[in-house]
BATOR-653953 format. One record per residue (C-alpha): residue in three letters; x, y, z; residue number from 1. Coordinates in pm, whole numbers, plus 50000, padded with zeros to 5 digits. Layout:
code;east;north;up;pos
ALA;X;Y;Z;NUM
...
//
This chain:
code;east;north;up;pos
MET;50224;50596;51183;1
GLY;50280;50954;51294;2
CYS;50145;51064;51630;3
GLY;49869;51315;51691;4
PRO;49888;51423;52058;5
SER;49515;51472;52120;6
LEU;49399;51263;52416;7
ALA;49030;51282;52327;8
ARG;48847;50950;52337;9
ILE;48719;50894;51983;10
ARG;48436;50670;51866;11
TRP;48382;50611;51497;12
ALA;48017;50525;51425;13
LEU;48098;50371;51090;14
VAL;48375;50136;51205;15
GLY;48279;50037;51555;16
ASP;48355;50145;51907;17
LEU;48721;50139;52004;18
ASP;48627;50078;52367;19
HIS;48431;49769;52263;20
ILE;48729;49634;52066;21
LEU;48966;49689;52357;22
ALA;48723;49521;52595;23
ARG;48733;49210;52377;24
LEU;49113;49209;52389;25
ALA;49132;49261;52766;26
PRO;49098;48892;52870;27
THR;49418;48803;52681;28
LEU;49615;49130;52673;29
GLY;49491;49316;52979;30
GLU;49285;49624;53050;31
PRO;49373;49965;52904;32
THR;49616;50150;53131;33
ALA;49629;50478;52937;34
GLU;49401;50681;52716;35
ALA;49398;50581;52348;36
VAL;49588;50831;52133;37
PRO;49471;50888;51774;38
LEU;49755;50875;51522;39
SER;49777;51080;51206;40
GLY;49834;50922;50867;41
GLY;49626;50681;50665;42
ILE;49341;50770;50431;43
THR;49140;50449;50456;44
ASN;49150;50353;50825;45
HIS;49170;50507;51173;46
ASN;49485;50445;51378;47
PHE;49540;50462;51754;48
ARG;49820;50403;52001;49
VAL;49669;50197;52281;50
THR;49822;50072;52604;51
LEU;49706;49740;52749;52
ALA;49852;49623;53080;53
GLY;50134;49873;53033;54
VAL;50231;49752;52684;55
GLN;50189;49981;52385;56
TYR;50025;49865;52063;57
MET;49908;50018;51738;58
MET;49536;49957;51681;59
ARG;49409;50011;51328;60
VAL;49032;50025;51300;61
HIS;48915;49945;50950;62
GLY;48736;50211;50750;63
SER;48392;50152;50604;64
ASN;48331;49984;50266;65
THR;48696;49889;50226;66
ALA;48609;49564;50048;67
LEU;48495;49782;49756;68
LEU;48856;49898;49719;69
GLY;48983;49545;49665;70
ILE;49092;49491;50024;71
ASP;49078;49136;50160;72
ARG;49129;49129;50536;73
SER;49235;48764;50550;74
ALA;49505;48836;50290;75
GLU;49612;49139;50493;76
ARG;49649;48929;50807;77
ILE;49845;48653;50634;78
ALA;50073;48901;50458;79
SER;50130;49103;50776;80
GLU;50218;48792;50974;81
SER;50450;48663;50702;82
ALA;50625;49000;50671;83
ALA;50666;49019;51049;84
GLN;50828;48674;51051;85
LEU;51073;48800;50789;86
GLY;51158;49096;51013;87
ILE;51030;49357;50769;88
ALA;50704;49454;50945;89
PRO;50577;49498;51303;90
GLU;50454;49191;51490;91
VAL;50083;49113;51452;92
VAL;49928;49062;51795;93
ALA;49560;49023;51708;94
ALA;49336;49046;51401;95
MET;48961;49073;51406;96
GLU;48678;49182;51181;97
GLU;48697;49543;51301;98
GLY;49070;49592;51283;99
MET;49424;49474;51354;100
LEU;49649;49514;51656;101
THR;50026;49523;51608;102
ARG;50317;49583;51838;103
PHE;50376;49957;51860;104
VAL;50702;50065;51700;105
ALA;50847;50399;51802;106
CYS;50945;50531;51462;107
GLU;51023;50821;51234;108
GLN;50908;50880;50880;109
PRO;51215;50863;50652;110
GLY;51234;51137;50393;111
ALA;51225;51064;50021;112
GLY;51601;51110;50006;113
GLU;51663;50849;50272;114
ILE;51429;50599;50106;115
GLY;51622;50640;49784;116
GLU;51956;50609;49960;117
ARG;51844;50287;50130;118
VAL;51673;50140;49825;119
ALA;51889;49826;49840;120
GLU;51749;49748;50187;121
LEU;51394;49783;50059;122
ALA;51474;49575;49752;123
GLY;51596;49296;49979;124
ALA;51284;49318;50193;125
LEU;51055;49298;49890;126
ARG;51254;49013;49736;127
ALA;51230;48819;50063;128
PHE;50853;48865;50074;129
HIS;50804;48785;49706;130
ASP;51002;48463;49750;131
CYS;50863;48358;50089;132
GLY;50621;48106;49936;133
VAL;50307;48223;50116;134
ARG;49984;48198;49914;135
LEU;49745;48486;49965;136
PRO;49372;48421;49909;137
VAL;49323;48710;49666;138
ARG;49472;48815;49332;139
PHE;49598;49169;49265;140
TRP;49597;49254;48896;141
VAL;49539;49616;48797;142
PRO;49345;49553;48472;143
ASP;49089;49357;48675;144
LEU;49094;49620;48948;145
LEU;49019;49900;48701;146
ARG;48720;49706;48566;147
ASP;48588;49654;48919;148
TYR;48645;50016;49018;149
ALA;48457;50139;48710;150
ARG;48162;49912;48790;151
ILE;48150;50026;49152;152
ALA;48166;50393;49052;153
ARG;47882;50351;48801;154
GLU;47669;50163;49053;155
ARG;47696;50469;49276;156
ALA;47603;50703;48992;157
ALA;47953;50851;48990;158
VAL;48073;51022;48673;159
LEU;48397;50865;48556;160
PRO;48651;51128;48448;161
ALA;48736;51138;48080;162
ALA;49083;51006;48156;163
PHE;48947;50683;48306;164
GLU;48871;50495;47982;165
GLN;49193;50621;47829;166
THR;49378;50485;48131;167
VAL;49207;50146;48097;168
ALA;49327;50122;47736;169
ILE;49682;50219;47834;170
VAL;49698;49957;48108;171
ARG;49562;49696;47870;172
ARG;49848;49770;47629;173
ILE;50104;49746;47908;174
ALA;49959;49418;48036;175
GLY;49985;49276;47685;176
ALA;50350;49379;47658;177
LEU;50467;49238;47991;178
ALA;50611;48890;48000;179
ARG;50402;48641;48195;180
GLU;50553;48569;48536;181
GLN;50464;48347;48827;182
GLU;50236;48536;49064;183
ARG;50406;48633;49387;184
PRO;50275;48767;49719;185
CYS;50302;49145;49691;186
HIS;50241;49449;49912;187
ASN;50095;49671;49636;188
ASP;50081;49998;49832;189
LEU;50435;50127;49884;190
LEU;50354;50490;49953;191
PRO;50608;50691;50156;192
GLY;50382;50673;50463;193
ASN;50396;50292;50456;194
ILE;50772;50286;50507;195
ILE;50895;50365;50858;196
ARG;51230;50372;51037;197
ASP;51242;50189;51370;198
SER;51380;50435;51623;199
ALA;51535;50152;51826;200
ASP;51760;49995;51564;201
GLY;51722;50210;51251;202
ARG;51568;49933;51039;203
LEU;51325;50024;50765;204
LEU;50993;49846;50809;205
ILE;50699;49817;50571;206
VAL;50352;49866;50719;207
ASP;49990;49861;50599;208
TRP;49956;49534;50409;209
GLU;49584;49569;50341;210
TYR;49617;49563;49960;211
ALA;49839;49254;49967;212
GLY;49761;48991;49707;213
MET;49913;48753;49456;214
GLY;50042;48959;49168;215
HIS;50331;49076;48953;216
ARG;50644;49154;49155;217
TYR;50730;49441;48924;218
PHE;50417;49621;49036;219
ASP;50575;49646;49381;220
LEU;50898;49775;49229;221
GLY;50724;50028;49004;222
ASN;50488;50131;49284;223
LEU;50781;50191;49520;224
SER;50970;50383;49252;225
VAL;50699;50623;49134;226
ASN;50546;50689;49476;227
ASN;50885;50781;49623;228
GLY;51008;50988;49330;229
PHE;51301;50766;49225;230
ASP;51513;50883;48934;231
ALA;51668;50654;48671;232
SER;51985;50602;48876;233
THR;51786;50497;49185;234
ASP;51572;50267;48971;235
ASP;51889;50097;48848;236
ARG;52009;50049;49206;237
LEU;51668;49909;49298;238
LEU;51677;49656;49014;239
ALA;52042;49565;49075;240
ALA;51979;49500;49445;241
TYR;51660;49307;49376;242
HIS;51814;49077;49112;243
GLY;52174;49073;49231;244
ARG;52311;49194;48897;245
GLU;52301;49494;48668;246
PRO;51959;49549;48511;247
SER;51885;49471;48150;248
ASP;51695;49708;47919;249
ARG;51399;49473;47944;250
ARG;51385;49499;48322;251
ARG;51426;49874;48307;252
ALA;51133;49890;48066;253
GLN;50917;49667;48285;254
LEU;50984;49894;48581;255
LYS;50901;50208;48383;256
LEU;50574;50054;48261;257
MET;50476;49944;48610;258
ARG;50526;50301;48730;259
VAL;50251;50394;48483;260
VAL;50031;50108;48601;261
SER;50081;50223;48960;262
ASP;49955;50571;48872;263
ALA;49655;50412;48698;264
ARG;49568;50222;49012;265
GLU;49607;50529;49237;266
ALA;49391;50744;49009;267
ALA;49113;50486;48977;268
TRP;49125;50413;49350;269
ALA;49068;50782;49418;270
VAL;48763;50786;49190;271
VAL;48601;50512;49400;272
GLN;48709;50666;49730;273
ALA;48552;50997;49633;274
GLY;48218;50818;49615;275
ILE;48234;50595;49922;276
SER;48470;50741;50182;277
SER;48361;50940;50485;278
LEU;48716;51066;50550;279
ASP;48805;51432;50503;280
PHE;49045;51402;50210;281
ASP;49057;51549;49859;282
PHE;49024;51223;49668;283
THR;48923;51403;49347;284
GLY;49237;51613;49348;285
TYR;49448;51309;49433;286
GLY;49303;51120;49138;287
GLU;49353;51408;48895;288
GLU;49717;51436;48997;289
HIS;49781;51071;48914;290
PHE;49580;51077;48589;291
GLN;49782;51379;48474;292
ARG;50118;51224;48562;293
LEU;50022;50899;48388;294
LEU;49908;51070;48068;295
SER;50215;51293;48065;296
THR;50443;50989;48090;297
VAL;50260;50799;47818;298
ALA;50283;51099;47584;299
GLN;50662;51074;47585;300
PRO;50832;50897;47290;301
ASP;51004;50664;47539;302
PHE;50674;50494;47620;303
GLU;50658;50306;47288;304
GLU;51023;50204;47334;305
TRP;50941;50063;47679;306
LEU;50656;49859;47535;307
ALA;50885;49714;47270;308
ALA;51167;49641;47516;309
ALA;50939;49478;47775;310
//
């Protein structure tokens, strides 16, 4: 959601012509009244600040081959609209095959320290979404996702890193240890860049719902925790705020295990992205970082204790 000040008009051959998209929106929202401004951030899509009839919006143009990553655009739209109704995401103005238009929010990127300090607010936002009752048309379950990612990589003659099969076995063990829970609508991509602070009122908002699906709510909690560098004390505050009471050892263990599963997803996602993405990003290095962190965590004696406690 950060701003890049270049005023160059950009066309992306792989994802469609921004001018064409804006022309389709003009009958309902008005003609462009300022040059589109490309925004930094995001490693799957292309983001722009656009102005139609004097009103600012954020236009996200979908990247190519995103369905291969497990993205379902109808689920993204439904999740984004539901989150906006809960007041935890920007308003969705229009959704189309090529992208999504949301109300532009003047914002800052909170630092990792602020996210940790305000973890109770994020826990409440996630709990509200998990309990909102919406049914998303796609399932998000990392063991299935790893299988699909491996197939896609092999179909494109990609060499799976040695850590991939080891990671699949680890996630299978974790899935077997976790108690079965009712599937909930989940965000599934709580990276620091997907949490913003509204400059107008200071609220934290969650953006980029493209990986939303029906899944295990503790994946969201573990994903938020590991991606934002939470320590054990912050994890306890997250669990206490989410459940409204002090966490049990079982819940602590579930959260720790889902941190591992989150790293597995990030690493495998990067393997696929390295083979299909046209964006200038070091996906191989990103994947290696997450494989290494996952394997380092699993090598600790605590891992077997988490499996038993979960």
